N, CA and C atoms as a LAMMPS dump frame, in Angstrom:
ITEM: TIMESTEP
0
ITEM: NUMBER OF ATOMS
663
ITEM: BOX BOUNDS ff ff ff
-5.0000000000000000e+02 5.0000000000000000e+02
-5.0000000000000000e+02 5.0000000000000000e+02
-5.0000000000000000e+02 5.0000000000000000e+02
ITEM: ATOMS id mol type element x y z
1 1 1 N 12.773 166.494 291.94
2 1 2 C 12.635 166.104 290.537
3 1 3 C 13.98 165.584 290.018
4 2 1 N 13.972 164.449 289.412
5 2 2 C 15.199 163.856 288.884
6 2 3 C 15.417 164.289 287.438
7 3 1 N 16.587 164.836 287.195
8 3 2 C 16.899 165.278 285.833
9 3 3 C 17.124 164.078 284.932
10 4 1 N 16.607 164.155 283.745
11 4 2 C 16.77 163.069 282.793
12 4 3 C 18.146 163.145 282.157
13 5 1 N 18.86 162.036 282.148
14 5 2 C 20.197 162.007 281.569
15 5 3 C 20.127 162.188 280.059
16 6 1 N 20.925 163.125 279.565
17 6 2 C 20.956 163.397 278.133
18 6 3 C 22.107 162.627 277.483
19 7 1 N 21.834 161.929 276.429
20 7 2 C 22.839 161.156 275.712
21 7 3 C 23.001 161.748 274.316
22 8 1 N 24.234 162.049 273.95
23 8 2 C 24.489 162.666 272.655
24 8 3 C 24.419 161.665 271.517
25 9 1 N 24.556 162.183 270.321
26 9 2 C 24.489 161.332 269.121
27 9 3 C 25.856 160.793 268.72
28 10 1 N 26.938 161.342 269.312
29 10 2 C 28.285 160.891 268.959
30 10 3 C 28.895 161.629 267.791
31 11 1 N 28.197 162.646 267.286
32 11 2 C 28.705 163.38 266.12
33 11 3 C 29.907 164.254 266.48
34 12 1 N 29.969 164.696 267.746
35 12 2 C 31.05 165.6 268.149
36 12 3 C 32.421 164.992 267.936
37 13 1 N 32.585 163.74 268.335
38 13 2 C 33.878 163.077 268.187
39 13 3 C 34.206 162.862 266.709
40 14 1 N 33.215 162.5 265.923
41 14 2 C 33.421 162.292 264.487
42 14 3 C 33.862 163.585 263.811
43 15 1 N 33.187 164.694 264.163
44 15 2 C 33.534 165.991 263.572
45 15 3 C 34.936 166.402 263.999
46 16 1 N 35.261 166.19 265.279
47 16 2 C 36.599 166.532 265.774
48 16 3 C 37.668 165.74 265.027
49 17 1 N 37.392 164.46 264.815
50 17 2 C 38.345 163.603 264.097
51 17 3 C 38.573 164.118 262.684
52 18 1 N 37.506 164.504 262.014
53 18 2 C 37.623 165.013 260.656
54 18 3 C 38.443 166.309 260.617
55 19 1 N 38.189 167.212 261.559
56 19 2 C 38.909 168.485 261.595
57 19 3 C 40.4 168.271 261.85
58 20 1 N 40.698 167.39 262.798
59 20 2 C 42.109 167.129 263.127
60 20 3 C 42.833 166.516 261.942
61 21 1 N 42.207 165.529 261.3
62 21 2 C 42.847 164.868 260.166
63 21 3 C 42.999 165.816 258.979
64 22 1 N 42.086 166.757 258.82
65 22 2 C 42.205 167.75 257.749
66 22 3 C 43.404 168.672 257.966
67 23 1 N 43.832 168.796 259.216
68 23 2 C 45.007 169.615 259.533
69 23 3 C 46.28 168.772 259.585
70 24 1 N 46.166 167.511 259.133
71 24 2 C 47.336 166.639 259.1
72 24 3 C 47.669 166.003 260.428
73 25 1 N 46.737 166.028 261.352
74 25 2 C 47.005 165.493 262.684
75 25 3 C 46.272 164.193 262.961
76 26 1 N 46.372 163.743 264.216
77 26 2 C 45.709 162.51 264.651
78 26 3 C 45.055 162.745 266.002
79 27 1 N 43.993 162.003 266.261
80 27 2 C 43.339 162.05 267.562
81 27 3 C 43.406 160.659 268.181
82 28 1 N 43.831 160.598 269.438
83 28 2 C 43.975 159.32 270.127
84 28 3 C 43.048 159.278 271.328
85 29 1 N 42.58 158.072 271.62
86 29 2 C 41.639 157.89 272.723
87 29 3 C 42.15 156.796 273.65
88 30 1 N 42.17 157.102 274.96
89 30 2 C 42.524 156.115 275.981
90 30 3 C 41.394 156.1 277.004
91 31 1 N 40.819 154.919 277.231
92 31 2 C 39.65 154.849 278.091
93 31 3 C 39.701 153.641 279.012
94 32 1 N 39.214 153.838 280.242
95 32 2 C 39.097 152.754 281.212
96 32 3 C 37.685 152.767 281.793
97 33 1 N 37.008 151.603 281.827
98 33 2 C 35.671 151.553 282.419
99 33 3 C 35.689 152.036 283.863
100 34 1 N 34.75 152.881 284.21
101 34 2 C 34.564 153.414 285.559
102 34 3 C 35.705 154.324 286.008
103 35 1 N 36.62 154.67 285.092
104 35 2 C 37.724 155.567 285.424
105 35 3 C 37.603 156.871 284.642
106 36 1 N 37.521 156.735 283.328
107 36 2 C 37.4 157.934 282.509
108 36 3 C 38.041 157.76 281.149
109 37 1 N 37.97 158.801 280.358
110 37 2 C 38.484 158.764 278.989
111 37 3 C 39.371 159.972 278.736
112 38 1 N 40.488 159.741 278.067
113 38 2 C 41.413 160.813 277.708
114 38 3 C 41.517 160.895 276.196
115 39 1 N 41.338 162.094 275.656
116 39 2 C 41.501 162.344 274.232
117 39 3 C 42.748 163.194 274.03
118 40 1 N 43.625 162.762 273.147
119 40 2 C 44.849 163.494 272.859
120 40 3 C 44.896 163.838 271.375
121 41 1 N 45.068 165.118 271.076
122 41 2 C 45.123 165.595 269.695
123 41 3 C 46.55 166.012 269.377
124 42 1 N 47.115 165.473 268.307
125 42 2 C 48.468 165.825 267.869
126 42 3 C 48.37 166.466 266.482
127 43 1 N 48.804 167.711 266.376
128 43 2 C 48.748 168.445 265.113
129 43 3 C 50.148 168.963 264.792
130 44 1 N 50.691 168.654 263.619
131 44 2 C 52.037 169.146 263.266
132 44 3 C 52.038 170.659 263.097
133 45 1 N 53.081 171.278 263.609
134 45 2 C 53.19 172.726 263.495
135 45 3 C 54.66 173.115 263.578
136 46 1 N 54.941 174.363 263.369
137 46 2 C 56.31 174.859 263.466
138 46 3 C 56.575 175.315 264.89
139 47 1 N 57.592 174.725 265.515
140 47 2 C 57.891 175.046 266.913
141 47 3 C 58.462 176.451 267.035
142 48 1 N 57.99 177.187 268.038
143 48 2 C 58.534 178.502 268.338
144 48 3 C 59.674 178.357 269.344
145 49 1 N 60.606 179.271 269.385
146 49 2 C 61.686 179.197 270.374
147 49 3 C 61.11 179.203 271.782
148 50 1 N 61.549 178.27 272.63
149 50 2 C 61.026 178.172 273.991
150 50 3 C 61.919 178.876 274.994
151 51 1 N 63.037 179.442 274.554
152 51 2 C 63.964 180.072 275.478
153 51 3 C 64.546 181.333 274.855
154 52 1 N 64.607 182.415 275.599
155 52 2 C 65.17 183.648 275.045
156 52 3 C 66.65 183.514 274.742
157 53 1 N 67.146 184.366 273.864
158 53 2 C 68.546 184.337 273.455
159 53 3 C 69.497 184.606 274.615
160 54 1 N 68.985 185.221 275.706
161 54 2 C 69.871 185.675 276.767
162 54 3 C 70.529 184.544 277.546
163 55 1 N 69.97 183.351 277.578
164 55 2 C 70.547 182.266 278.364
165 55 3 C 71.643 181.547 277.591
166 56 1 N 72.742 182.269 277.401
167 56 2 C 73.956 181.745 276.798
168 56 3 C 73.749 181.184 275.391
169 57 1 N 72.57 181.427 274.819
170 57 2 C 72.273 181.013 273.451
171 57 3 C 72.614 179.527 273.226
172 58 1 N 72.267 178.709 274.197
173 58 2 C 72.568 177.285 274.087
174 58 3 C 71.634 176.608 273.1
175 59 1 N 72.184 175.811 272.228
176 59 2 C 71.391 175.022 271.301
177 59 3 C 70.953 173.74 271.998
178 60 1 N 69.666 173.381 271.873
179 60 2 C 69.156 172.182 272.525
180 60 3 C 69.93 170.95 272.084
181 61 1 N 70.082 170.765 270.792
182 61 2 C 70.699 169.537 270.287
183 61 3 C 72.222 169.547 270.4
184 62 1 N 72.861 170.69 270.1
185 62 2 C 74.315 170.742 270.019
186 62 3 C 74.996 170.931 271.37
187 63 1 N 74.345 171.649 272.291
188 63 2 C 75.003 171.991 273.545
189 63 3 C 74.291 171.459 274.786
190 64 1 N 72.988 171.682 274.859
191 64 2 C 72.282 171.388 276.103
192 64 3 C 72.159 169.894 276.373
193 65 1 N 71.75 169.117 275.376
194 65 2 C 71.553 167.68 275.579
195 65 3 C 72.851 166.98 275.977
196 66 1 N 73.984 167.226 275.306
197 66 2 C 75.224 166.578 275.756
198 66 3 C 75.586 166.924 277.197
199 67 1 N 75.311 168.156 277.62
200 67 2 C 75.628 168.551 278.994
201 67 3 C 74.747 167.79 279.995
202 68 1 N 73.48 167.639 279.666
203 68 2 C 72.587 166.896 280.563
204 68 3 C 72.983 165.427 280.604
205 69 1 N 73.291 164.861 279.442
206 69 2 C 73.685 163.451 279.388
207 69 3 C 74.908 163.173 280.247
208 70 1 N 75.835 164.11 280.278
209 70 2 C 77.074 163.895 281.018
210 70 3 C 76.848 163.804 282.523
211 71 1 N 75.67 164.245 283.002
212 71 2 C 75.395 164.231 284.433
213 71 3 C 74.847 162.896 284.939
214 72 1 N 74.417 162.034 284.02
215 72 2 C 73.892 160.705 284.382
216 72 3 C 72.806 160.798 285.456
217 73 1 N 71.795 161.611 285.191
218 73 2 C 70.704 161.806 286.135
219 73 3 C 69.784 160.587 286.183
220 74 1 N 69.062 160.47 287.299
221 74 2 C 68.072 159.401 287.457
222 74 3 C 66.741 160.017 287.867
223 75 1 N 65.648 159.305 287.596
224 75 2 C 64.335 159.88 287.886
225 75 3 C 63.289 158.805 288.187
226 76 1 N 62.211 159.229 288.827
227 76 2 C 60.967 158.462 288.96
228 76 3 C 59.907 159.214 288.16
229 77 1 N 59.086 158.494 287.411
230 77 2 C 58.007 159.109 286.636
231 77 3 C 56.679 158.541 287.117
232 78 1 N 55.766 159.415 287.539
233 78 2 C 54.468 158.967 288.042
234 78 3 C 53.343 159.714 287.335
235 79 1 N 52.437 158.932 286.73
236 79 2 C 51.275 159.495 286.033
237 79 3 C 50.265 158.371 285.873
238 80 1 N 48.978 158.673 286.067
239 80 2 C 47.977 157.607 285.939
240 80 3 C 47.628 157.302 284.484
241 81 1 N 48.2 158.047 283.548
242 81 2 C 48.018 157.752 282.127
243 81 3 C 49.246 157.014 281.597
244 82 1 N 49.032 155.81 281.082
245 82 2 C 50.145 155.021 280.537
246 82 3 C 50.789 155.743 279.357
247 83 1 N 49.992 156.457 278.585
248 83 2 C 50.542 157.213 277.452
249 83 3 C 51.498 158.302 277.935
250 84 1 N 51.095 159.036 278.97
251 84 2 C 51.94 160.109 279.484
252 84 3 C 53.229 159.57 280.093
253 85 1 N 53.141 158.434 280.785
254 85 2 C 54.345 157.813 281.342
255 85 3 C 55.316 157.469 280.215
256 86 1 N 54.775 156.866 279.155
257 86 2 C 55.603 156.488 278.013
258 86 3 C 56.236 157.715 277.362
259 87 1 N 55.466 158.797 277.228
260 87 2 C 55.96 160.027 276.608
261 87 3 C 57.105 160.623 277.422
262 88 1 N 56.907 160.747 278.741
263 88 2 C 57.929 161.343 279.599
264 88 3 C 59.187 160.473 279.621
265 89 1 N 59.007 159.163 279.714
266 89 2 C 60.164 158.253 279.699
267 89 3 C 60.936 158.369 278.385
268 90 1 N 60.217 158.537 277.283
269 90 2 C 60.869 158.701 275.979
270 90 3 C 61.685 159.998 275.937
271 91 1 N 61.129 161.062 276.488
272 91 2 C 61.862 162.325 276.564
273 91 3 C 63.141 162.157 277.374
274 92 1 N 63.016 161.492 278.522
275 92 2 C 64.187 161.31 279.378
276 92 3 C 65.252 160.452 278.699
277 93 1 N 64.824 159.45 277.948
278 93 2 C 65.804 158.591 277.273
279 93 3 C 66.619 159.374 276.251
280 94 1 N 66.012 160.395 275.649
281 94 2 C 66.713 161.206 274.645
282 94 3 C 67.825 162.057 275.26
283 95 1 N 67.698 162.342 276.556
284 95 2 C 68.696 163.205 277.194
285 95 3 C 69.509 162.436 278.236
286 96 1 N 69.446 161.115 278.169
287 96 2 C 70.308 160.297 279.009
288 96 3 C 69.925 160.243 280.471
289 97 1 N 68.674 160.527 280.795
290 97 2 C 68.206 160.43 282.18
291 97 3 C 67.62 159.037 282.397
292 98 1 N 68.152 158.304 283.35
293 98 2 C 67.721 156.928 283.593
294 98 3 C 66.464 156.891 284.455
295 99 1 N 65.418 156.23 283.968
296 99 2 C 64.171 156.083 284.719
297 99 3 C 64.315 154.88 285.653
298 100 1 N 64.362 155.14 286.948
299 100 2 C 64.532 154.077 287.937
300 100 3 C 63.227 153.352 288.236
301 101 1 N 62.106 154.065 288.136
302 101 2 C 60.811 153.463 288.452
303 101 3 C 59.696 154.315 287.858
304 102 1 N 58.563 153.668 287.606
305 102 2 C 57.354 154.374 287.175
306 102 3 C 56.202 153.959 288.09
307 103 1 N 55.166 154.794 288.137
308 103 2 C 54.008 154.496 288.981
309 103 3 C 52.766 155.108 288.358
310 104 1 N 51.615 154.469 288.589
311 104 2 C 50.357 154.975 288.039
312 104 3 C 49.443 155.584 289.098
313 105 1 N 49.952 155.744 290.327
314 105 2 C 49.214 156.475 291.357
315 105 3 C 50.214 157.04 292.364
316 106 1 N 49.775 158.01 293.135
317 106 2 C 50.68 158.699 294.037
318 106 3 C 51.236 157.838 295.152
319 107 1 N 50.41 156.983 295.717
320 107 2 C 50.863 156.12 296.799
321 107 3 C 52.001 155.214 296.33
322 108 1 N 51.823 154.624 295.154
323 108 2 C 52.855 153.741 294.606
324 108 3 C 54.138 154.521 294.309
325 109 1 N 53.99 155.746 293.847
326 109 2 C 55.165 156.575 293.558
327 109 3 C 55.978 156.798 294.823
328 110 1 N 55.306 157.118 295.925
329 110 2 C 56.022 157.352 297.179
330 110 3 C 56.678 156.069 297.68
331 111 1 N 55.973 154.953 297.575
332 111 2 C 56.538 153.674 298.02
333 111 3 C 57.793 153.316 297.223
334 112 1 N 57.757 153.561 295.921
335 112 2 C 58.924 153.257 295.095
336 112 3 C 60.079 154.202 295.419
337 113 1 N 59.756 155.444 295.731
338 113 2 C 60.796 156.381 296.148
339 113 3 C 61.488 155.886 297.418
340 114 1 N 60.71 155.466 298.412
341 114 2 C 61.274 154.97 299.675
342 114 3 C 62.135 153.734 299.426
343 115 1 N 61.656 152.83 298.584
344 115 2 C 62.431 151.616 298.269
345 115 3 C 63.785 151.974 297.65
346 116 1 N 63.785 152.945 296.744
347 116 2 C 65.031 153.353 296.103
348 116 3 C 66.001 153.959 297.116
349 117 1 N 65.48 154.782 298.014
350 117 2 C 66.329 155.388 299.042
351 117 3 C 66.925 154.307 299.938
352 118 1 N 66.115 153.326 300.318
353 118 2 C 66.611 152.228 301.156
354 118 3 C 67.717 151.445 300.452
355 119 1 N 67.64 151.391 299.125
356 119 2 C 68.662 150.687 298.341
357 119 3 C 69.803 151.611 297.91
358 120 1 N 69.838 152.815 298.499
359 120 2 C 70.905 153.782 298.251
360 120 3 C 70.994 154.195 296.782
361 121 1 N 69.841 154.289 296.149
362 121 2 C 69.79 154.772 294.762
363 121 3 C 68.83 155.965 294.686
364 122 1 N 69.1 156.982 295.504
365 122 2 C 68.227 158.145 295.56
366 122 3 C 68.071 158.782 294.183
367 123 1 N 66.837 158.979 293.713
368 123 2 C 66.643 159.616 292.403
369 123 3 C 67.015 161.093 292.446
370 124 1 N 67.598 161.594 291.361
371 124 2 C 67.929 163.016 291.262
372 124 3 C 66.698 163.854 290.968
373 125 1 N 65.794 163.317 290.158
374 125 2 C 64.605 164.045 289.708
375 125 3 C 63.374 163.177 289.967
376 126 1 N 62.285 163.81 290.408
377 126 2 C 61.018 163.099 290.591
378 126 3 C 59.951 163.85 289.805
379 127 1 N 59.338 163.168 288.85
380 127 2 C 58.376 163.792 287.941
381 127 3 C 56.978 163.295 288.286
382 128 1 N 56.113 164.192 288.76
383 128 2 C 54.814 163.796 289.292
384 128 3 C 53.669 164.501 288.577
385 129 1 N 52.72 163.72 288.084
386 129 2 C 51.457 164.292 287.637
387 129 3 C 50.687 164.742 288.877
388 130 1 N 49.975 165.843 288.8
389 130 2 C 49.248 166.326 289.976
390 130 3 C 47.997 165.497 290.239
391 131 1 N 47.211 165.238 289.208
392 131 2 C 45.91 164.596 289.393
393 131 3 C 46.025 163.082 289.256
394 132 1 N 46.502 162.434 290.326
395 132 2 C 46.613 160.978 290.352
396 132 3 C 45.697 160.404 291.426
397 133 1 N 45.249 159.154 291.251
398 133 2 C 44.385 158.536 292.264
399 133 3 C 45.155 158.144 293.521
400 134 1 N 44.414 157.859 294.586
401 134 2 C 44.902 157.417 295.899
402 134 3 C 45.66 158.541 296.612
403 135 1 N 46.659 159.103 295.962
404 135 2 C 47.402 160.236 296.515
405 135 3 C 47.816 161.12 295.345
406 136 1 N 47.464 162.409 295.403
407 136 2 C 47.791 163.259 294.26
408 136 3 C 49.257 163.702 294.311
409 137 1 N 49.71 164.336 293.23
410 137 2 C 51.114 164.694 293.112
411 137 3 C 51.592 165.642 294.195
412 138 1 N 50.753 166.582 294.607
413 138 2 C 51.157 167.526 295.646
414 138 3 C 51.323 166.811 296.983
415 139 1 N 50.458 165.866 297.29
416 139 2 C 50.595 165.099 298.53
417 139 3 C 51.868 164.262 298.53
418 140 1 N 52.177 163.659 297.371
419 140 2 C 53.418 162.88 297.252
420 140 3 C 54.613 163.792 297.493
421 141 1 N 54.557 164.98 296.899
422 141 2 C 55.632 165.948 297.047
423 141 3 C 55.861 166.283 298.521
424 142 1 N 54.803 166.552 299.267
425 142 2 C 54.915 166.901 300.675
426 142 3 C 55.486 165.745 301.494
427 143 1 N 55.078 164.511 301.179
428 143 2 C 55.591 163.35 301.904
429 143 3 C 57.08 163.136 301.62
430 144 1 N 57.478 163.36 300.375
431 144 2 C 58.896 163.209 300.03
432 144 3 C 59.733 164.255 300.761
433 145 1 N 59.256 165.498 300.802
434 145 2 C 60.002 166.552 301.496
435 145 3 C 60.112 166.24 302.993
436 146 1 N 59.058 165.745 303.579
437 146 2 C 59.099 165.366 304.995
438 146 3 C 60.092 164.231 305.217
439 147 1 N 60.076 163.256 304.323
440 147 2 C 60.982 162.108 304.414
441 147 3 C 62.437 162.574 304.295
442 148 1 N 62.679 163.526 303.395
443 148 2 C 64.036 164.067 303.238
444 148 3 C 64.506 164.777 304.502
445 149 1 N 63.615 165.578 305.103
446 149 2 C 63.985 166.319 306.305
447 149 3 C 64.278 165.382 307.473
448 150 1 N 63.428 164.379 307.643
449 150 2 C 63.584 163.467 308.774
450 150 3 C 64.879 162.672 308.696
451 151 1 N 65.357 162.404 307.471
452 151 2 C 66.557 161.572 307.294
453 151 3 C 67.756 162.358 306.781
454 152 1 N 67.589 163.691 306.75
455 152 2 C 68.681 164.566 306.327
456 152 3 C 69.212 164.177 304.947
457 153 1 N 68.292 163.963 304.014
458 153 2 C 68.655 163.573 302.657
459 153 3 C 68.806 164.802 301.766
460 154 1 N 69.591 164.661 300.713
461 154 2 C 69.665 165.705 299.691
462 154 3 C 68.305 165.883 299.038
463 155 1 N 67.933 167.131 298.786
464 155 2 C 66.654 167.396 298.125
465 155 3 C 66.704 166.961 296.664
466 156 1 N 65.733 166.16 296.276
467 156 2 C 65.566 165.833 294.858
468 156 3 C 64.871 167.008 294.171
469 157 1 N 65.091 167.151 292.88
470 157 2 C 64.323 168.131 292.107
471 157 3 C 62.967 167.505 291.797
472 158 1 N 61.899 168.139 292.262
473 158 2 C 60.547 167.621 292.031
474 158 3 C 59.853 168.504 290.997
475 159 1 N 59.424 167.862 289.911
476 159 2 C 58.717 168.546 288.829
477 159 3 C 57.261 168.088 288.848
478 160 1 N 56.337 169.017 289.049
479 160 2 C 54.911 168.717 288.962
480 160 3 C 54.436 169.029 287.547
481 161 1 N 53.603 168.137 286.984
482 161 2 C 53.064 168.372 285.646
483 161 3 C 51.547 168.196 285.668
484 162 1 N 50.87 168.975 284.87
485 162 2 C 49.406 168.865 284.78
486 162 3 C 48.904 169.706 283.624
487 163 1 N 47.75 169.326 283.097
488 163 2 C 47.099 170.121 282.066
489 163 3 C 45.916 170.888 282.614
490 164 1 N 45.673 170.804 283.937
491 164 2 C 44.47 171.391 284.533
492 164 3 C 44.735 172.648 285.345
493 165 1 N 45.97 173.123 285.371
494 165 2 C 46.3 174.31 286.147
495 165 3 C 47.101 175.273 285.29
496 166 1 N 47.02 176.538 285.649
497 166 2 C 47.831 177.55 284.987
498 166 3 C 49.113 177.759 285.778
499 167 1 N 50.158 178.199 285.087
500 167 2 C 51.463 178.367 285.732
501 167 3 C 51.398 179.346 286.896
502 168 1 N 50.629 180.42 286.756
503 168 2 C 50.539 181.416 287.82
504 168 3 C 49.902 180.819 289.065
505 169 1 N 48.862 179.991 288.89
506 169 2 C 48.22 179.332 290.019
507 169 3 C 49.201 178.43 290.748
508 170 1 N 50.024 177.707 289.991
509 170 2 C 50.979 176.797 290.591
510 170 3 C 52.022 177.557 291.396
511 171 1 N 52.496 178.666 290.884
512 171 2 C 53.513 179.435 291.6
513 171 3 C 52.964 180.009 292.896
514 172 1 N 51.708 180.444 292.873
515 172 2 C 51.144 181.13 294.031
516 172 3 C 50.553 180.199 295.079
517 173 1 N 50.2 178.97 294.692
518 173 2 C 49.475 178.126 295.636
519 173 3 C 50.007 176.707 295.723
520 174 1 N 49.929 175.964 294.632
521 174 2 C 50.151 174.53 294.711
522 174 3 C 51.604 174.132 294.936
523 175 1 N 52.537 175.011 294.644
524 175 2 C 53.93 174.665 294.879
525 175 3 C 54.343 174.87 296.33
526 176 1 N 53.479 175.482 297.141
527 176 2 C 53.843 175.796 298.517
528 176 3 C 53.023 174.99 299.523
529 177 1 N 53.63 174.739 300.685
530 177 2 C 52.936 174.113 301.801
531 177 3 C 52.053 175.18 302.446
532 178 1 N 50.777 174.902 302.616
533 178 2 C 49.843 175.91 303.121
534 178 3 C 50.18 176.341 304.547
535 179 1 N 50.737 175.44 305.353
536 179 2 C 51.027 175.758 306.754
537 179 3 C 52.359 176.498 306.903
538 180 1 N 53.399 175.977 306.297
539 180 2 C 54.725 176.563 306.476
540 180 3 C 55.053 177.627 305.434
541 181 1 N 54.376 177.573 304.294
542 181 2 C 54.687 178.495 303.214
543 181 3 C 55.928 178.115 302.438
544 182 1 N 56.554 176.979 302.801
545 182 2 C 57.771 176.545 302.135
546 182 3 C 57.46 175.967 300.756
547 183 1 N 58.399 176.145 299.856
548 183 2 C 58.249 175.559 298.53
549 183 3 C 58.421 174.056 298.618
550 184 1 N 57.475 173.316 298.075
551 184 2 C 57.528 171.863 298.104
552 184 3 C 58.128 171.319 296.815
553 185 1 N 57.488 171.648 295.704
554 185 2 C 58.031 171.262 294.394
555 185 3 C 58.956 172.366 293.897
556 186 1 N 59.822 172.027 292.976
557 186 2 C 60.757 173.01 292.441
558 186 3 C 60.183 173.754 291.254
559 187 1 N 59.36 173.085 290.446
560 187 2 C 58.799 173.771 289.293
561 187 3 C 57.568 173.032 288.79
562 188 1 N 56.863 173.708 287.901
563 188 2 C 55.649 173.166 287.305
564 188 3 C 55.756 173.265 285.792
565 189 1 N 55.432 172.162 285.104
566 189 2 C 55.381 172.153 283.649
567 189 3 C 53.972 171.788 283.213
568 190 1 N 53.46 172.541 282.271
569 190 2 C 52.084 172.337 281.823
570 190 3 C 52.026 171.3 280.715
571 191 1 N 51.017 170.419 280.783
572 191 2 C 50.773 169.468 279.699
573 191 3 C 50.078 170.178 278.549
574 192 1 N 50.278 169.715 277.325
575 192 2 C 51.186 168.639 276.925
576 192 3 C 52.645 169.038 277.109
577 193 1 N 53.425 168.129 277.676
578 193 2 C 54.811 168.404 277.995
579 193 3 C 55.618 168.648 276.723
580 194 1 N 56.424 169.694 276.748
581 194 2 C 57.279 170.053 275.608
582 194 3 C 58.705 169.635 275.919
583 195 1 N 59.318 168.891 275.017
584 195 2 C 60.654 168.347 275.23
585 195 3 C 61.666 169.435 275.582
586 196 1 N 61.662 170.528 274.835
587 196 2 C 62.62 171.599 275.076
588 196 3 C 62.456 172.205 276.473
589 197 1 N 61.22 172.331 276.933
590 197 2 C 60.983 172.897 278.259
591 197 3 C 61.527 171.982 279.347
592 198 1 N 61.396 170.679 279.145
593 198 2 C 61.946 169.727 280.107
594 198 3 C 63.47 169.858 280.167
595 199 1 N 64.103 169.988 279.008
596 199 2 C 65.565 170.151 278.961
597 199 3 C 65.997 171.404 279.704
598 200 1 N 65.331 172.524 279.428
599 200 2 C 65.702 173.777 280.08
600 200 3 C 65.468 173.701 281.58
601 201 1 N 64.441 172.979 281.996
602 201 2 C 64.155 172.844 283.429
603 201 3 C 65.312 172.153 284.141
604 202 1 N 65.802 171.063 283.587
605 202 2 C 66.923 170.355 284.203
606 202 3 C 68.164 171.235 284.223
607 203 1 N 68.348 172.026 283.18
608 203 2 C 69.504 172.919 283.117
609 203 3 C 69.394 174.031 284.163
610 204 1 N 68.215 174.627 284.266
611 204 2 C 68.03 175.759 285.169
612 204 3 C 68.262 175.386 286.63
613 205 1 N 67.883 174.183 287.013
614 205 2 C 67.91 173.846 288.431
615 205 3 C 69.229 173.254 288.898
616 206 1 N 70.304 173.619 288.224
617 206 2 C 71.617 173.451 288.791
618 206 3 C 72.304 172.131 288.613
619 207 1 N 71.758 171.238 287.798
620 207 2 C 72.384 169.932 287.708
621 207 3 C 73.726 169.969 286.987
622 208 1 N 73.915 170.945 286.139
623 208 2 C 75.191 170.985 285.413
624 208 3 C 76.36 171.234 286.356
625 209 1 N 76.097 171.815 287.518
626 209 2 C 77.187 172.086 288.46
627 209 3 C 77.108 171.26 289.728
628 210 1 N 75.904 170.8 290.119
629 210 2 C 75.76 170.19 291.433
630 210 3 C 75.615 168.683 291.435
631 211 1 N 75.262 168.083 290.309
632 211 2 C 75.034 166.645 290.31
633 211 3 C 76.311 165.873 290.616
634 212 1 N 77.425 166.37 290.068
635 212 2 C 78.694 165.677 290.309
636 212 3 C 78.998 165.618 291.804
637 213 1 N 78.682 166.716 292.534
638 213 2 C 78.916 166.742 293.973
639 213 3 C 78.061 165.71 294.674
640 214 1 N 76.775 165.636 294.295
641 214 2 C 75.885 164.663 294.941
642 214 3 C 76.347 163.248 294.656
643 215 1 N 76.783 162.996 293.41
644 215 2 C 77.202 161.655 293.036
645 215 3 C 78.467 161.25 293.81
646 216 1 N 79.376 162.186 293.978
647 216 2 C 80.607 161.894 294.722
648 216 3 C 80.293 161.611 296.182
649 217 1 N 79.355 162.34 296.747
650 217 2 C 78.98 162.113 298.137
651 217 3 C 78.406 160.711 298.323
652 218 1 N 77.561 160.291 297.36
653 218 2 C 76.975 158.951 297.478
654 218 3 C 78.061 157.901 297.356
655 219 1 N 79.022 158.119 296.439
656 219 2 C 80.068 157.123 296.235
657 219 3 C 81.019 157.024 297.431
658 220 1 N 81.148 158.131 298.199
659 220 2 C 82.065 158.13 299.331
660 220 3 C 81.438 157.583 300.604
661 221 1 N 80.08 157.43 300.632
662 221 2 C 79.403 156.912 301.825
663 221 3 C 79.804 155.472 302.097
C-alpha cells in the first residue's frame, strides 16, 4: 500500500515568523531545489559569560582579540551553506585570521588544502562543517591527518562544527578514528557558532605560544 503524501497548509512558517518578529527577531530562509531548505532564527538577547573567571580573567575585546591578531593565523573554511561560510569568515576577520580558501563540499575543501600545502602556505586552522556533500567533515579531517603524517607536516588545528550533534557525542565518537582511536579533530563547536567560543578555542589550543615557532620554521625552509 502506498502512503499518500501529506501537504501542509503553510501556516506553520507564518506563525513562526510572527512569533519571532514579536520577540524582536528575524527569520531567514535559504533554499536550493533538490538540495534542501535551511531556516535560521535570530533573536536578540543578553549574552551570558562563555568562559569562567579562572582562565586569567581575559577580556574578549581588550585582551584576547589583540593577542590572536598578533599571531597572524590563516584558515580554510568549509560549509555547504553560503550563509554559514560568510558568518565564519566574518568572525575570523574580526580577530585578524586570514581566510586562505573556502569550500562548499568536503572534497573541494581537501583539494584546496593540498593546493595550499603545495604552494607552501599551510593553513594554521581548518574549519569544517560535518554534514557536507561528496565528503563529510570527518572524512576530510581523516584525509588531512593522513596527508600530514605521510609528509611529516605540522598538525593544523582542525575545528569541526555542526548543529546536529551534541558535544558529548563528538568527544566520545566523531573526534576519534574508529580503527586507531587517535584524535582526528582538535575540537567541536556547536552551531549556531558563538564568536566568543571561537576566540577561546583559538586561545586554548596553544596559538599564543606556538604559532610564532611554526611561522619561523616556514620562513627558514
